[in-house]
VEXLUMVO-288134 format. One line per field, with one value per atom (N, C-alpha, C): residue number from 1; x, y, z. Coordinates in steps of 0.02 Angstrom, whole numbers, plus 32768, in hexadecimal, padded with zeros to 4 digits. Layout:
seq: [NUM:...]
px: [X:...]
py: [Y:...]
pz: [Z:...]
END
This chain:
seq: [1:1:1:2:2:2:3:3:3:4:4:4:5:5:5:6:6:6:7:7:7:8:8:8:9:9:9:10:10:10:11:11:11:12:12:12:13:13:13:14:14:14:15:15:15:16:16:16:17:17:17:18:18:18:19:19:19:20:20:20:21:21:21:22:22:22:23:23:23:24:24:24:25:25:25:26:26:26:27:27:27:28:28:28:29:29:29:30:30:30:31:31:31:32:32:32:33:33:33:34:34:34:35:35:35:36:36:36:37:37:37:38:38:38:39:39:39:40:40:40:41:41:41:42:42:42:43:43:43:44:44:44:45:45:45:46:46:46:47:47:47:48:48:48:49:49:49:50:50:50:51:51:51:52:52:52:53:53:53:54:54:54:55:55:55:56:56:56:57:57:57:58:58:58:59:59:59:60:60:60:61:61:61:62:62:62:63:63:63:64:64:64:65:65:65:66:66:66:67:67:67:68:68:68:69:69:69:70:70:70:71:71:71:72:72:72:73:73:73:74:74:74:75:75:75:76:76:76:77:77:77:78:78:78:79:79:79:80:80:80:81:81:81:82:82:82:83:83:83:84:84:84:85:85:85:86:86:86:87:87:87:88:88:88:89:89:89:90:90:90:91:91:91:92:92:92:93:93:93:94:94:94:95:95:95:96:96:96:97:97:97:98:98:98:99:99:99:100:100:100:101:101:101:102:102:102:103:103:103:104:104:104:105:105:105:106:106:106:107:107:107:108:108:108:109:109:109:110:110:110:111:111:111:112:112:112:113:113:113:114:114:114:115:115:115:116:116:116:117:117:117:118:118:118:119:119:119:120:120:120:121:121:121:122:122:122:123:123:123:124:124:124:125:125:125:126:126:126:127:127:127:128:128:128:129:129:129:130:130:130:131:131:131:132:132:132:133:133:133:134:134:134:135:135:135:136:136:136:137:137:137:138:138:138:139:139:139:140:140:140:141:141:141:142:142:142:143:143:143:144:144:144:145:145:145:146:146:146:147:147:147:148:148:148:149:149:149:150:150:150:151:151:151:152:152:152:153:153:153:154:154:154:155:155:155:156:156:156:157:157:157:158:158:158:159:159:159:160:160:160:161:161:161:162:162:162:163:163:163:164:164:164:165:165:165:166:166:166:167:167:167:168:168:168:169:169:169:170:170:170:171:171:171:172:172:172:173:173:173:174:174:174:175:175:175:176:176:176:177:177:177:178:178:178:179:179:179:180:180:180:181:181:181:182:182:182:183:183:183:184:184:184:185:185:185:186:186:186:187:187:187:188:188:188:189:189:189:190:190:190:191:191:191:192:192:192:193:193:193:194:194:194:195:195:195:196:196:196:197:197:197:198:198:198:199:199:199:200:200:200:201:201:201:202:202:202:203:203:203:204:204:204:205:205:205:206:206:206:207:207:207:208:208:208:209:209:209:210:210:210:211:211:211:212:212:212:213:213:213:214:214:214:215:215:215:216:216:216:217:217:217:218:218:218:219:219:219:220:220:220:221:221:221:222:222:222:223:223:223:224:224:224:225:225:225:226:226:226:227:227:227]
px: [7D43:7D60:7D79:7D71:7D87:7DBA:7DF3:7E24:7E09:7E1A:7E05:7E3E:7E7A:7EB6:7EDD:7EF7:7F1F:7F5C:7F91:7FCD:7FF4:8027:8054:807E:808A:80B4:80FC:8106:8148:816F:816D:818E:81DA:8201:8248:824F:8287:8291:8285:82A1:829A:8251:822D:81E6:81BD:81CE:81AB:81B5:81F2:8200:81DB:81D8:81B4:816A:814E:8107:80FA:8128:8120:811D:8149:8148:8106:80EC:80AC:8073:8072:803C:803F:807C:8084:805D:8054:8030:7FE5:7FCD:7F86:7F73:7FA5:7F98:7F73:7F40:7F1A:7F33:7F4D:7F6B:7F3E:7EFE:7ECC:7E9A:7E7B:7E47:7E08:7DF2:7DB8:7D80:7D82:7D50:7D34:7CFA:7CD9:7CE3:7CAC:7CAF:7CD1:7CFB:7D1C:7CF9:7CE3:7CC3:7CEB:7D0E:7D36:7D7C:7DAE:7DF4:7E13:7E38:7E5A:7EA5:7EC3:7F0C:7F28:7F61:7F7E:7FC8:7FDC:8023:8031:8071:8086:80C3:80C3:80FC:8110:8148:8161:8170:815B:816B:8188:81CA:81EB:81E1:81C8:81BC:8174:8151:810C:8106:80DD:80CB:8088:8083:8046:802B:7FF2:7FD4:7F9A:7F97:7F60:7F3E:7EFC:7ED3:7EA4:7EA3:7E75:7E4B:7E09:7DDB:7DBF:7DC5:7DAD:7D7C:7D4D:7D23:7D4D:7D3E:7D62:7D32:7D43:7D84:7D86:7D52:7D4F:7D87:7D9D:7DD1:7DB8:7D79:7D5E:7D5F:7D6F:7D7A:7D39:7D3B:7D01:7D0F:7D4B:7D5A:7DA5:7DBD:7E03:7E0B:7E41:7E4E:7E99:7EAD:7EF4:7EFB:7F32:7F3E:7F88:7F99:7FDE:7FE3:8016:8023:806D:8081:80C9:80E8:8126:814B:8166:8159:816F:819F:81B2:81DD:8211:8250:8285:827E:82A1:82A3:82D1:82B3:82D9:82BC:82E5:82CC:82AC:8272:824E:821D:8220:81F2:81CB:81C0:819E:8159:8135:80F1:80EF:8123:8123:812F:814B:8157:811A:80FC:80C5:8080:807D:803D:800D:8022:7FF3:7FCF:7FF3:7FD4:7FA3:7FB5:7F88:7F48:7F4E:7F13:7EE6:7F02:7EDA:7EB7:7ED9:7EBA:7E81:7E8B:7E56:7E1A:7E26:7DEF:7DC3:7DDD:7DB7:7D86:7D90:7D66:7D1E:7CF1:7CAA:7C97:7CBA:7CAD:7CD3:7CC3:7CE2:7D03:7D44:7D65:7D63:7D5E:7D60:7DA7:7DD8:7E1D:7E4B:7E86:7EB8:7EF6:7F0F:7F4F:7F7F:7FB4:7FE1:8024:803D:807F:80B3:80C6:80F4:80EF:8112:8114:80DA:80C8:809C:80C6:80BF:80E8:812D:813D:8180:81AE:81BA:81D8:81FE:8235:825B:8233:8203:81D8:8191:8188:8147:8112:8128:80FB:810A:8103:810B:80CE:80D1:809D:8058:8055:8014:7FF4:801C:8003:7FEF:8018:800A:7FC8:7FBE:7F80:7F44:7F4E:7F17:7F00:7F30:7F1E:7EFB:7F12:7EF4:7EAA:7E9A:7E54:7E31:7E55:7E3B:7E1E:7E44:7E30:7E5D:7E42:7E6E:7E9E:7EDE:7F10:7F47:7F65:7F99:7FD4:8011:804D:8063:806D:8081:80BC:80F8:8134:815B:817D:81A4:81EA:81FF:8241:823E:8271:8274:8290:8272:828D:82B0:8292:82AB:829F:82C9:82BD:82E8:82E3:8307:82D6:82E8:82BA:82DF:82BF:82D6:82AC:82CD:82AA:8272:8235:81FE:8207:81DE:81E0:81D0:81DF:81D7:8190:8164:8120:80F5:80C2:8094:8072:806F:804F:8081:80BF:80F2:8104:8111:8122:814C:816E:8195:818D:819A:8193:81CD:81BE:81EF:81F9:8237:8246:8270:8264:8293:82A7:82E0:82F1:82BE:82A2:826F:8229:8220:81DD:81CC:8190:8176:8159:8174:815C:813A:8138:8118:8126:811B:8127:8142:8166:8182:815B:8135:8103:8113:8113:811C:80D7:80CC:808A:8087:80C1:80C5:8100:80F5:8129:816B:81A0:81E5:81F2:81C1:81CB:81E3:8203:8218:81DC:81E5:81AD:819B:8160:814B:8151:8155:815D:811B:80F7:80B4:80B5:8093:808F:804D:803C:8000:8007:7FD1:7FCD:7FA9:7F68:7F3D:7EFD:7EE5:7EA4:7EA1:7ED9:7EDB:7F11:7F09:7F3D:7F65:7FA0:7FCD:7FAF:7F8E:7F70:7F3D:7F12:7EE1:7F04:7F38:7F5D:7F78:7F96:7FB1:7F79:7F43:7F0B:7EEE:7EE6:7EC8:7EF6:7F37:7F65:7F66:7F69:7F69:7F28:7EF0:7EB0:7EAC:7ED3:7ED4:7F04:7F2E:7F5F:7F40:7F50:7F3A:7F79:7F8A:7FC4:8004:7FFE:8038:8052:8090:80AD:8089:8074:8052:8008:7FE9:7FA0:7F80:7F46:7F26:7F1C:7F07:7EFB:7F3A:7F73:7FB0:7FD0:7FC6:7FE0:7FBF:7F7D:7F59:7F69:7F71:7F85:7FCA:7FF7:803A:8037:8010:8008:7FEB:7FBE:7F9D:7FCF:7FF8:8026:8062:8071:80A9:8095:8053:803B:8035:8039:8037:7FF1:7FC3:7F7F:7F59:7F32:7F09:7ED9:7ECC:7EA1:7EBB:7EFA:7F1A:7EFA:7ED3:7EAD:7E6D:7E66:7E32:7DF9:7DC7:7D8D:7DA3:7D88:7D98:7D58:7D52:7D12:7D1A]
py: [818F:81A0:81E8:8209:824E:8256:8275:8281:82B2:82A7:82D4:8300:82F3:8319:8328:8365:8375:839E:839A:83C1:83C2:83EC:83ED:83AD:8394:8359:836B:83A8:83BC:83E4:83CD:83F1:83E6:8415:8407:83CC:83AA:836D:8378:83AC:83B8:83C3:83E7:83F4:83B4:838B:834B:831E:831C:82F3:830E:8350:836E:835F:8361:8350:8308:82DB:8296:8290:82B4:82B1:82CB:8300:831C:82EB:82CC:829E:825E:824A:820C:820E:824A:8250:8243:8242:8239:81F0:81C5:817F:815A:8135:810B:80C3:80A5:8062:802D:8038:8008:7FFA:7FC1:7FB1:7FD9:7FFF:802B:8019:7FDF:7FCB:7F87:7F78:7F38:7F09:7EF4:7EC5:7EE4:7EBD:7ED3:7EB3:7EDB:7EC1:7ECF:7F09:7F1C:7F30:7F14:7F24:7F3F:7F76:7F92:7F87:7F6E:7F68:7FA2:7FBC:7FF8:7FEB:7FFD:7FF9:8032:8043:8079:8061:8070:8064:80A5:80A3:80E0:80D3:8102:8100:8144:8145:8185:81B3:81EE:8220:8220:81E9:81E3:81AB:81B7:8184:8167:8125:8103:80DE:80F5:80D6:80A9:806E:8040:802C:802B:8015:7FDF:7FA7:7F70:7F62:7F64:7F58:7F12:7EEB:7EA6:7E9A:7E6C:7E56:7E2E:7E35:7E11:7DE4:7DA5:7D85:7D60:7D67:7D40:7D51:7D8F:7DA7:7DAA:7DBA:7DC5:7E10:7E20:7E66:7E8E:7ECA:7EF8:7F33:7F4F:7F8D:7F96:7FBC:7FCD:8010:8031:8073:807E:80A5:80B6:80FF:811D:8165:816E:819A:81AF:81F9:820A:8250:825E:829B:82AB:82A4:828D:8288:82CC:82E1:8323:8320:82E3:82DC:82A7:82B1:8280:8241:820D:81CF:81DA:81D9:81E0:81AC:817C:814A:816D:8154:8171:81A7:81BE:81F2:81DB:819A:817D:819B:81AB:81C5:8205:822E:826D:8263:822A:8219:81F5:81C8:819E:81B7:81DF:81F3:8215:8246:8267:8237:8205:81D5:81A8:8193:8168:818D:81CB:81F2:81FA:8209:8212:81D1:8198:8158:8147:8152:8144:8172:81AF:81DD:81C5:819A:8182:8149:812C:80F2:8107:80DC:80E5:80BF:8088:8062:8081:806B:8086:804D:8040:8008:8011:7FD9:7FDB:7FDF:7FCA:7FC6:7FC9:7FE8:7FEE:7FC5:7F9F:7F7D:7F9C:7FBA:7FE1:7FBC:7FB7:7F9B:7FCE:7FC8:7FF7:7FF2:801D:801A:8040:802B:8051:8075:8062:8083:8065:8032:8015:8043:807D:80B5:80DF:80FE:8124:8158:8178:81AA:8191:814F:812E:8148:815A:8178:815F:811E:8102:8112:80FE:8112:80F6:80BA:809D:80C7:80DE:8108:814D:8168:81AA:81AA:8179:8175:8166:813B:812D:816C:8196:81D5:8205:820A:8239:8229:81E9:81D5:81BF:81C0:81A6:8160:8135:80F1:80BF:8088:8053:803E:8037:8027:7FFB:7FD3:7FA4:7FAE:7FB1:7FB1:7F6A:7F59:7F15:7F1C:7F1B:7F29:7EE9:7EEA:7EB0:7EB1:7EEA:7EEF:7F1A:7F16:7F3B:7F81:7FB2:7FF6:8005:7FED:7FFD:7FC2:7FBB:7F88:7F4A:7F1F:7EDF:7EA8:7E6A:7E32:7DF0:7DBB:7D77:7D58:7D33:7D14:7CE6:7CEF:7CC2:7C7C:7C4D:7C09:7C08:7BD0:7BCB:7BBC:7BA9:7B98:7BD7:7BD3:7C0B:7C1C:7C5B:7C72:7C7F:7C69:7C77:7CC0:7CDD:7D23:7D32:7D6A:7D82:7DCE:7DEA:7E33:7E57:7E93:7EC1:7EF7:7F00:7F2D:7F68:7FA1:7FDA:7FE5:7FCA:7FC9:7F9E:7FB6:7F8F:7F95:7FC3:7FD1:7FA1:7F85:7F5B:7F89:7F86:7FB2:7F8B:7F49:7F22:7ED8:7EB1:7E69:7E52:7E1B:7DFC:7DBC:7DB8:7D84:7D59:7D17:7CE9:7CDA:7CF2:7CEA:7CB0:7C93:7C59:7C2F:7BEE:7BC2:7BCA:7BD5:7BDA:7C17:7C44:7C81:7CB9:7CED:7D25:7D44:7D59:7D74:7DBB:7DD1:7E16:7E3B:7E7E:7EA8:7ECD:7EB9:7ED1:7F03:7F3B:7F6B:7F90:7FAA:7FD4:8010:801E:805D:8090:8086:80B3:808E:8097:807B:802F:800F:7FC6:7FB1:7F77:7F5C:7F28:7F18:7EEB:7EA5:7E8B:7E48:7E46:7E77:7E79:7E7F:7EA8:7EB0:7E6E:7E47:7E06:7DD7:7DD5:7DA9:7DBC:7DFD:7E13:7E05:7E13:7E06:7DBB:7D91:7D48:7D32:7D4F:7D3C:7D51:7D83:7D9B:7D76:7D4A:7D25:7CE5:7CD7:7C9A:7C70:7C66:7C3E:7C66:7CA8:7CD3:7CEC:7D04:7D22:7D62:7D8A:7DC9:7DBF:7DE5:7DE3:7DF9:7DDC:7DEA:7E34:7E5E:7EA4:7EC7:7EBE:7EE0:7EBA:7E79:7E54:7E6D:7E74:7E8C:7ED4:7EFD:7F43:7F47:7F1B:7F1A:7F07:7ED4:7EC1:7EF9:7F1D:7F55:7F8C:7FA1:7FD9:7FC2:7F81:7F68:7F57:7F5B:7F4D:7F03:7ED8:7E90:7E73:7E9A:7E81:7E8B:7E5B:7E62:7E9D:7EBF:7EFA:7F2D:7F40:7F6F:7FB4:7FC2:8000:7FF3:8015:8004:8034:8025:8050:8096:80C7:810D:8132:814E:816E:81B9]
pz: [7F08:7F49:7F48:7F7F:7F85:7FBD:7FB0:7FE6:8019:8058:808E:80A5:808B:809E:805E:8059:801E:8034:800C:8017:7FD6:7FD3:7F99:7F98:7F5C:7F54:7F41:7F29:7F10:7F43:7F82:7FB8:7FB6:7FD1:7FDD:800D:8009:8030:807A:8097:80DF:80F1:80C8:80D6:80CE:809E:8095:80D2:80EC:8127:8164:816B:81A3:819E:8162:8159:816D:815C:8170:81BC:81DF:8228:8244:8227:823E:8232:81F7:81E6:8211:8224:824A:828C:82A8:82E7:82DF:82A1:8294:8285:8281:826D:82A5:8292:82C0:82B6:82EB:82E5:8303:82FE:8316:82DE:82E0:82AF:82BE:828D:8297:8267:8248:8217:8228:820C:8218:81DD:81BF:8187:814B:812A:80EC:80B2:8083:8047:8008:8007:7FCD:7FE3:7FC1:7FCF:7F8F:7F94:7F5A:7F60:7F2B:7F26:7EFE:7F13:7EF4:7EE5:7EA8:7E96:7E64:7E5F:7E31:7E0A:7DC9:7D9E:7D7D:7D59:7D39:7CEF:7CC6:7C7F:7C6D:7C66:7C5A:7C95:7C87:7CBB:7CD4:7CC9:7CE1:7D15:7D48:7D78:7D63:7D63:7D50:7D8D:7DA7:7DE2:7DCC:7DEA:7DDD:7E1D:7E1B:7E54:7E3C:7E5F:7E4F:7E8D:7E85:7EBD:7EB6:7EEB:7EEC:7F24:7F19:7F50:7F81:7FC1:7FF5:801B:8026:8018:7FD5:7FAB:7F6D:7F3C:7F3D:7F0F:7EC7:7EBD:7E7B:7E6C:7E2E:7E1C:7E18:7E33:7E33:7E05:7E0A:7DE6:7DE4:7DB2:7DAE:7D8C:7D9B:7D7F:7D7A:7D4A:7D42:7D2E:7D43:7D36:7D29:7CF9:7CED:7CFF:7D26:7D36:7D31:7D22:7D20:7D65:7D67:7DA6:7DB9:7DF7:7E0D:7E48:7E5D:7E98:7E89:7E9C:7E8C:7EB6:7EA2:7EC9:7F05:7F41:7F7F:7FB0:7FC6:7FF6:8032:8046:807F:806C:802D:8015:7FD8:7FD4:7F9A:7F8F:7FC5:7FBE:7F95:7F99:7F75:7F2A:7F19:7ED2:7EB4:7EDB:7EC2:7ED7:7F0B:7F27:7EF7:7ECE:7EA1:7E72:7E59:7E2B:7E51:7E8D:7EB5:7EC6:7EDD:7EEE:7EB2:7E77:7E3B:7E27:7E2F:7E1E:7E4E:7E8E:7EBF:7EB4:7E9E:7E91:7E56:7E2C:7DF2:7E05:7E40:7E52:7E5D:7E46:7E56:7E94:7EA1:7EDE:7F18:7F55:7F92:7FB7:7FAC:7FCE:801A:803D:8086:80A0:8077:808E:8051:805B:8027:8039:8009:8010:7FDE:7FF7:7FCD:7FC6:7F89:7F7E:7F97:7FD5:7FF4:8040:8062:80AB:80CB:8107:8131:8165:81A5:81D8:81DF:81B6:81B6:818E:81AA:8187:81BB:81A9:81DC:8201:81DE:81FF:8208:8201:820A:81D9:819D:816D:8127:811D:80DA:80AF:8071:8041:8053:8070:8083:80BA:80E9:811F:8104:80D9:80BC:8096:806B:8044:8070:80A2:80D1:80F5:8109:812A:80FB:80BD:808E:8083:8080:8074:80B4:80EC:812B:8122:8101:80F3:8117:812F:8148:8111:8122:80F0:810D:80E1:80F4:80C5:80E2:80BA:80AC:806D:8059:8029:8044:801D:800E:7FD4:7FC0:7FDE:7FF9:8017:8055:807E:80BD:80B1:80D1:80D1:8113:814A:818C:81BA:81ED:8220:8219:824B:824C:825F:824C:8258:8254:826E:8265:822D:8202:81C9:81E2:81C7:81DB:81BE:81D5:81BA:8170:8150:8107:80F1:811F:810C:8107:80DC:80D4:8116:8126:8164:819C:8194:81C7:81C6:8200:8203:8240:823E:8278:827B:82B5:82BD:829B:8283:8269:829E:82B5:82EC:82D5:82F4:82F2:833A:834E:8395:83BA:83F1:8415:83F7:83C8:83AD:8375:8378:8341:830C:82D0:829A:8262:8267:8234:823E:8209:820B:81C8:81CA:818E:8183:814D:8143:8106:8110:80D9:80BB:8080:8060:802F:801F:7FF4:800B:8010:802A:8006:802D:8015:7FE9:7FE1:7FBB:7FE9:7FCE:7FF8:801C:805A:8080:806A:8080:8076:80B8:80B4:80EF:80F9:812D:813A:8174:816C:81A3:81A2:81DC:81E2:81B4:8190:816B:8196:819C:81C2:81D3:8210:8227:8223:822F:8231:8263:8282:82AE:8289:82A3:827F:8277:82AA:82A6:826D:8268:8232:81EE:81EB:81AC:8193:81BF:81AC:8194:81B9:81A6:8163:8156:8118:80DD:80E4:80AE:809D:80CF:80C3:80A1:80B6:8098:804F:803C:7FF7:7FCA:7FE8:7FC0:7FA5:7F67:7F47:7F37:7EFA:7EE8:7EE2:7EE3:7EDA:7F1D:7F1D:7F59:7F6C:7F3A:7F48:7F53:7F7F:7F85:7F44:7F34:7EF3:7EE4:7F14:7F02:7EE8:7F09:7EF2:7EB8:7EB4:7E7A:7E3A:7E3C:7E01:7DF2:7E26:7E1B:7DFB:7E10:7DF2:7DA9:7D98:7D52:7D29:7D48:7D26:7D13:7D42:7D35:7D0B:7D0B:7CE4:7C9D:7C8F:7C4C:7C3C:7C6F:7C64:7C69:7C83:7C8A:7C49:7C36:7BFA:7C02:7BCB:7BCB:7BFC:7BF3:7C21:7C1D:7BE9:7BE7:7C0E:7C46:7C76:7C75:7C9F:7CA6:7CB5:7C94:7CA0:7CAC:7CE7:7CFA:7CF8]
END
């Protein structure tokens, strides 16, 4: 995969926030793709002063593995809520560039437009590669909601004032919900359907679950294909 957009990642905080506002105007909040055959899950972990990005590509909806890649890069941006993309983005871009396959859609462990400036990491990465993307976060960054039902598939809207910025989705019965939002080139209804279709016995959808295991070193053969 090749990025279509590039910028500095080590910007001052005010410039990084302004870039987010500029990029937010480019987000497409409609489904612009047809059949999905390959889905990539993305997660990032940290080891000392290095960010470790993992990407796992699976066939959809079978969830059989096609390809995986991992990259370590030095961290150049501090941890600041709302600016996660500037800390994790360089590693994610480098990992996606290693792929030989071309995923139809990206599921990122993080926020999409459910973000104060509507520019979470899933949206940011979707824009950089102009790929359909979904934010699938384990916790809330922004917004308010009513708790969904306890059964799998129950969901409720995530609001910022009157604006719908995402959904709170129960992906496993009685387990904590996930926070789903549009990344880029996808609508919320499709995002919910795709995330649920990717879930098996775990709370997390298979693509990001496997990516998490990859970057945490818990997956067997953590040394992955390197192209």
